[in-house]
N, C-alpha and C positions, 0 to 999 in steps of 0.2 A: 786612412781610414775614411769611411763614409759615414754620414751622419745616422743611417739605420744602426750602427754599432753602438751609438750613443745612448745606453740605457740610463736609468735612474742610478744606478750602482757606478757606471763609468762616470756619470756627471758628477756624483759626489766625491769619487777618487780624484777628478780632475780639480775640483774647488778646494780639496784639503790644502792646508798651510804647509808650506815647504820652506826649506833655509832658502834664505835671499841669495841670489835672485832666481826666481823662476821667469824665463823669459818666453813672451809670447809674441809671434811675428805674423801679421795678416796682411793680405794684399787681394785686390781683385786680379782676376785670371780671365782668360778667353777660350771659348770652346773649339773655335775654327779659325783657321788661316784666313787671311794674313794677320788678324790682330793678336793670334797666340804667340806670334814671333818675338814681341817685346816681352813676354812673361820671363823667360829665363834671365834676361837682362836686370829686370826689375828686382826679380828675387836676388841675385847677386848683389845688387846695390843695397837691398836691405839688409841682407847677412852682412854687409861691410859696414852698414849704419851701427849694426847689433853690436859688431865688434868694438867699434869705437865708443859706443856707449858704455859697455862692460870696462874696456880700458880706462875710461874718464871716471867711473864711478869709484870713489874711496872705498865704499863699502865691499868691494870686489877684489879678492886678492888675484895676484898673477896665475896662480894656479887655477883658482874656479874658472877666470876668465877663458885660460887656455883650454879647459875641460869642456865648456859650454860652446866655444866655437868648434871644437871638435865634432860634438854631437850636433851642431849645425849643419856642418860640411856632409856628415852621415845623413842627415835628414833632406839635404839638397839632392844627394845621389838617389834617393828613394823616390823623388817626385817623379811621377810618369805623366808626362806632357798629353800622352793618348787618353788619360782619363780625368783632363782638366774640365773643370765645371765653371762656376762662377766667382769662386774666391778660394785661396790657399791659406790654411792655417797651419803654424809650425810652432810647437811647443818643445821647451828644451830646458833643463836643468844639467848640472855637471855631470849626472849618471844615467840621463835618458833622453829621449826624444819621441814626438809624435806627429805624424803629419795628417792632417785631415783636408780633403777636398770637399768643397761645398757648393751647393745648388743655389746660393744666395750669395749676392754681393757683399763685400766687406772693404773697408777703408785700408789705406796702406798705414800700418802702424808697428812700431816695436815699443813694447812694454815690459819693463822690469819691474817685478813685485814678489811679495811672498806667497802668491798663487797665481795659477794660469788664469788668463782672460778667456771666459767662456760663452760670452753673450752672443757672438757670432755663431756658434755651434747649436746653441740652445734655440735662436731664432730659425737658422736653417733646419732644424729638425722638427720644429713647429709647423714650417710652411711645407715640408715635404708630405705631412698628412699620413703619417705612417698608419699602417693597420696589421693585423694578424689575419690569416685565412688558415683554417683547418679544414684538411680533405681525410674523410674517414670513412673506413669500411670494416667489416666484420674481423679482419685480420690485420689491420694496419691503419696509422694514423700519422698524416704528413703536415708539418707546420711549414706555413708560406709566410715570408716577410714581405710585405707591399708597401709600396710608396706611389707617388704620383708617376716616378719614374718606370715602374714595372713591379715584377714579383719574383722571388727566388727562393728555394728550398733554405729553411733556416735550421741547422741542427744545434738546438739549444733545449734547456730544460727537460732533457730526457728524449726529445723528439728527433728523429721519427721514431714510433712505436711499432713494434711488430709482436702479434700475439704468438705464444709459444705453441709450437707444432705438436701435437699428440697422437700418436698411431691409433687407427679406427680400433673400437672396443666392440668386437661383435656381442659378447655376454651382457654389456650393459645396453646394446641396442635390443636384445632380446628381452631384458627386464622390463624395459619401458614399452616395448612394443613396436617402436619405430625409431628412425634417426631423428634426433630433435631438431627443430627449426634453428637455423642459425642463430637467429636474434633472441631466442628465448633460451638458448643453450647457456649454463651457469658459466661455463669457462669464457663465452664471448660476454658475459654481463660483467665478471670481473676483469676482463682486458679494457671494458669501457669505463669500469670504475678507475682503472690506472690512467686512463686518457684524462678523465676529468680531474684526478687528482694533479696531474702534471700541468694541465692546462690552468686551473686554478692557481697554482703556484706561480706559472709564467706571467698571469694577467697581473698578479698581485706585485710581481717584481718590476713589470714594464706594461703598463695599463694602455691600450690602445683599443680602438673599435675592432671588434672581431666579426669575422665572416665564417660562416661552416657550410660545407659541401658535402653531401652524401645522399645515398639511398634513403628514401622516407623511413624505413626501420631503422636505420643507423642513427638517424638525427632523433627519432622519437626515443631510441634506447639511451642515446646520451643524455637526453633531457631526463629521463627516468631514474638513472643510476646517479645523477648529480646535479649541480647547480651552474657550473662555469658557462656551458653554452647557453642558457636560458636568456641571457642579457646580448645574444649576438644582434649585431646592427641588421645583418641580411642573411638569408639561407638559400642555398640552392640544392633542390631535390634533383641530384645526379649523380650517376655512379663514379667512383673515384679510385680508380686503378692506381696501385703504388707508383708506376712508371709514368703517370700522367706528365706531359711537358708543360714547363711553365706557361708557354704561349697559349695552351689550351684552358688551362687553369684561368689565366686572366680572361679569356674569351668568355668561359661559363660565368665568371663572377661578374663581368662587366654590367649587366643590368642591374644586379644588386648593389654595386658599387655606386652606380649613377644615382639610384634611387637614395641610399644612403647619403650622399652629397646634397642632393636636392633636400632631403629631411634637415640635414645639418643647418643648410641655409635658411630655410623655413625658420627653423628654431631660433637662429640668430636674429632674424626679424623680428619674430614675436618677441624675444626677451628686449631687444632694443626699444621696441614700440611700448612694452609694458613699462620700461624704465621711463620713456619720456612721460608717459601717462602719471606715474609716480612720483616724477620729479627727482629721480635717482640716474639721470642721465649725464654723461660728459660727453663733449665733442671738442675735436681739437686736440693738437699735440701738448699744449701747454695745461689745459685742464686735466687731459688724461694723465698726464705726468704726475701732476699734482695729487690726484686721486690714488695712483698708484703707490707714491710716496706715503700716502696716509694709510694705506693697506684697506681701501675702502672698494676696490675693483672686484667684481664678480665675473665679469665678461669683458673682453677687449676683442673688438672686430677692426682689422686693419687691412687696407688694400695690397694687394699681392706683391706690388713692386714699389710701396711707398718706402723711400729712403731719404733722408734730409739732414743737413748739418746744422747746428745751432750753438748758439753760446748760453752757458748756464750763468744767470745773475741773479743774484737775491731769491734762489729758489726757482725761478721761473726761466723758461726757455724762450731765447730771442733769437729770431732769423738773422743769417749772417749772410753776405755776399756770396754767390756761387763761386767754387773754387778755394774758399778759405779752409785752411788746414789747421790741424792740432798742433802743428809744429810752430804757428805763428802766434797761438794764445793758448795756454793751458786750460782755459775754460771752454774751450772748443770741443765740441762731442760730434764726431762724424758718424758714428753708427748709434744715435739715440734712440733709434726704433728699435734696435736688436736690444739695447741695454733696458728699455722699457719693457720689452716682452720678457726677458729674463727676470727683472725684478717681479711682473706679474705672475709668472709662474711659479716664482718663489713664494709668493704670497697667496697661492692656492687658487689663482683665477683661472679662467679658461681663456685661451688664446685662439682665435679663428682668424683665418685669411679669407677675405673676399674678393671678388672681381674688382679690378682697377674701375675708377670712376664711380663705384656704388657709393661711396661716400664722400662723394666730391662736396656735398653740401656741409658735411661736417669736418673739414679739414683732413680728410683722407683716414682718420682714426676716431673710433668712438668707443665707449664703455657703457656697461650697465654697472651701477653702484649697489653695494651691499646695504649700505646705508647714506 
């Protein structure tokens, strides 16, 4: 699965407590040759390590270990090297498995716990900058799932929607004197109310920036009958036929997406500047980590490719020599940035990825604090 499938509901389910052990396996992968030739070997080695860990754990029965190994074997068979991104996450218990391919690197790890390791999933989701786009016309509404990697139709939450077809009614037209305008017709208004209702439920379940596209009367009517589209980050006044291809949707949305990104970057800069003025600013990994643990963070800005390995000592983060791994020291955190991002999101903070080197003066990561 890809990170766009990681809704709030899916994440809650993944974090749920499970009978021990819930096994999480993570590893970096490669998108292209020749580097990707090593990925199957590394995966087999990690699966073998997981098997040894299961066999050596006194809390795991022989039957449970065998069942989890069988699920791991099924997961390995499902891995599609043609879809490889920057990391692979395999989750398994005695009766299920999941495979996630992520556009963000993750360390090589095998973890046995009573819940799945989700920090790498959450960080990859945040970095992908997902958004919703709605193309709407008088007789249909299509939902699009967008990320930095592209856009595709998403069939969820009742979408796509098509207005019910009704045969012409000459007697009705005769009574009102003329064929009613498409966007003043009550049937169309009712259809748009349904669109608004479905869109409102979707945004509540999976909040993301929203972009809407349609002819001006369609966008106006959507605002008139409901509230869900009024908070759209961008609008494109353009006809939206039901069979519009993804490449065309993305081309039409591109200016609005770029403007949305500029506004988001400017907003982050303003919030960090205000935090500095108000002395509610934290800079650098250790300061931000401490603030996250105290629940004080309102916004975190982190550079796009910032990853580092640290040792946790007395509640503080200490740098370690390059190449140090968790296998050498249980206090080593190879994915500390992803762990921090997950904890911040859990605490209700906004997490924004910014260009590399834009926070070089603040240790690659900065935060605006609530207090």
